[in-house]
Each structure stands twice: as C-alpha cells, then as structure tokens.
C-alpha positions in Angstrom: -40.7 16.0 -49.8 -37.4 16.6 -51.6 -35.6 14.0 -53.6 -31.9 13.6 -52.9 -29.5 14.8 -55.4 -27.1 12.3 -56.8 -23.6 12.3 -55.2 -21.1 14.2 -57.3 -17.6 13.0 -57.8 -14.5 15.2 -57.7 -14.0 17.6 -60.6 -12.5 16.2 -63.7 -10.2 18.7 -65.5 -10.4 18.1 -69.2 -8.7 20.1 -72.0 -10.4 20.3 -75.4 -9.0 21.5 -78.7 -10.3 24.9 -79.6 -12.6 23.6 -82.3 -14.2 21.1 -79.9 -14.5 23.8 -77.2 -16.3 26.1 -79.7 -18.6 23.2 -80.8 -19.4 22.4 -77.1 -20.1 26.1 -76.3 -22.4 26.3 -79.3 -24.2 23.1 -78.3 -24.7 24.4 -74.7 -26.0 27.7 -76.0 -28.5 25.9 -78.4 -29.6 23.7 -75.6 -29.9 26.6 -73.1 -27.7 24.8 -70.5 -24.4 25.5 -68.9 -21.2 24.2 -70.6 -20.8 21.6 -67.8 -24.3 20.4 -68.2 -23.9 20.1 -72.0 -20.7 18.0 -71.6 -22.3 15.8 -69.0 -25.3 15.3 -71.3 -23.1 14.4 -74.2 -21.1 12.0 -72.2 -24.2 10.3 -70.8 -25.6 9.9 -74.4 -22.3 8.5 -75.5 -22.1 6.0 -72.7 -25.8 4.9 -73.2 -25.6 1.2 -74.1 -28.7 1.6 -76.4 -27.6 4.0 -79.0 -30.2 6.5 -80.3 -29.4 5.4 -83.8 -30.9 2.0 -83.3 -34.2 2.9 -84.9 -32.5 4.5 -87.9 -30.2 1.4 -88.3 -33.3 -0.9 -88.2 -35.1 1.3 -90.8 -32.1 1.1 -93.1 -31.9 -2.7 -92.7 -35.6 -3.1 -93.4 -35.2 -0.9 -96.5 -32.2 -2.9 -97.7 -34.0 -6.2 -97.2 -37.1 -4.8 -99.1 -34.9 -3.9 -102.1 -33.3 -7.3 -102.0 -36.7 -9.0 -102.0 -37.8 -6.9 -104.9 -34.6 -7.7 -106.9 -35.0 -11.4 -106.2 -38.4 -11.2 -107.8 -37.2 -9.2 -110.9 -33.8 -10.7 -111.7 -33.8 -14.2 -113.3 -32.5 -16.7 -110.7 -32.3 -13.8 -108.3 -32.9 -15.8 -105.1 -29.9 -18.1 -105.8 -27.7 -15.2 -106.8 -28.8 -13.3 -103.7 -27.6 -16.0 -101.3 -24.3 -16.3 -103.2 -23.7 -12.6 -103.0 -24.7 -12.2 -99.3 -21.3 -13.4 -98.0 -19.5 -11.1 -100.5 -21.6 -8.2 -99.4 -20.9 -8.9 -95.7 -17.2 -9.0 -96.4 -17.4 -5.8 -98.4 -19.3 -4.1 -95.6 -16.7 -5.2 -93.0 -13.9 -3.9 -95.2 -15.7 -0.5 -95.6 -16.3 -0.3 -91.8 -12.6 -1.1 -91.1 -11.5 1.6 -93.5 -13.8 4.1 -91.8 -12.6 3.2 -88.4 -9.0 3.6 -89.6 -9.7 7.0 -91.1 -11.4 8.2 -87.9 -8.4 7.0 -85.9 -6.0 8.8 -88.2 -8.1 11.9 -88.0 -8.2 11.8 -84.2 -4.5 11.3 -84.1 -3.8 14.5 -86.0 
C-alpha cells in the first residue's frame, strides 16, 4: 500500500543574493539533495518551534549555574553578592542581545 504524498502548493519564486545562492548550492551538494529540497529542509528547520539549539542552550545554562554555585562557595559573602548581581547580569544580557539583534538587522539591510 502506498502512502499519499503531501499536497504541494504553487511554486514560490524567490531570488537570493549570489553569496546566499552559492551557500545554498554548497549545502545541497553536501547533503546530496536537490537545491529545492535543501531550501525546503532549511525552511522547515527554521520554522520548527523547538529549535535544535535547545540542548546546547540548556547545557550552557547548567554550566553557568555551576560556576555561579562554585563562586558562591569561594567568595566571602558570595551568596548575597550573587543575588544582588543577578539583576545587573540579566540587564547586561538583554542589552547585549539587543545590540546583536540591531547588528544583524543592519547587516541584513545592507
């Protein structure tokens, strides 16, 4: 028994800058798939609500928390200082992320 193929929508003409086109072609070649299949795969991965980086992000968070716990043990009054610095660290991280988002937006606008 054959399974039904998913219904395809109308073609979607898209133009890519030359550098992106070359990167897509290289990705397709490395993956041993057609250019269209490579683009569809990358789009599907980008639209996935559960990013593949979730595991890496969790590992980084665990490592950061581990270092924080160790510092709280070593530094005199480390636990109190740690809670005071948590808000400052969060604000600094938000500023850094905002700067990165702005830089990416400027880069894409060029």
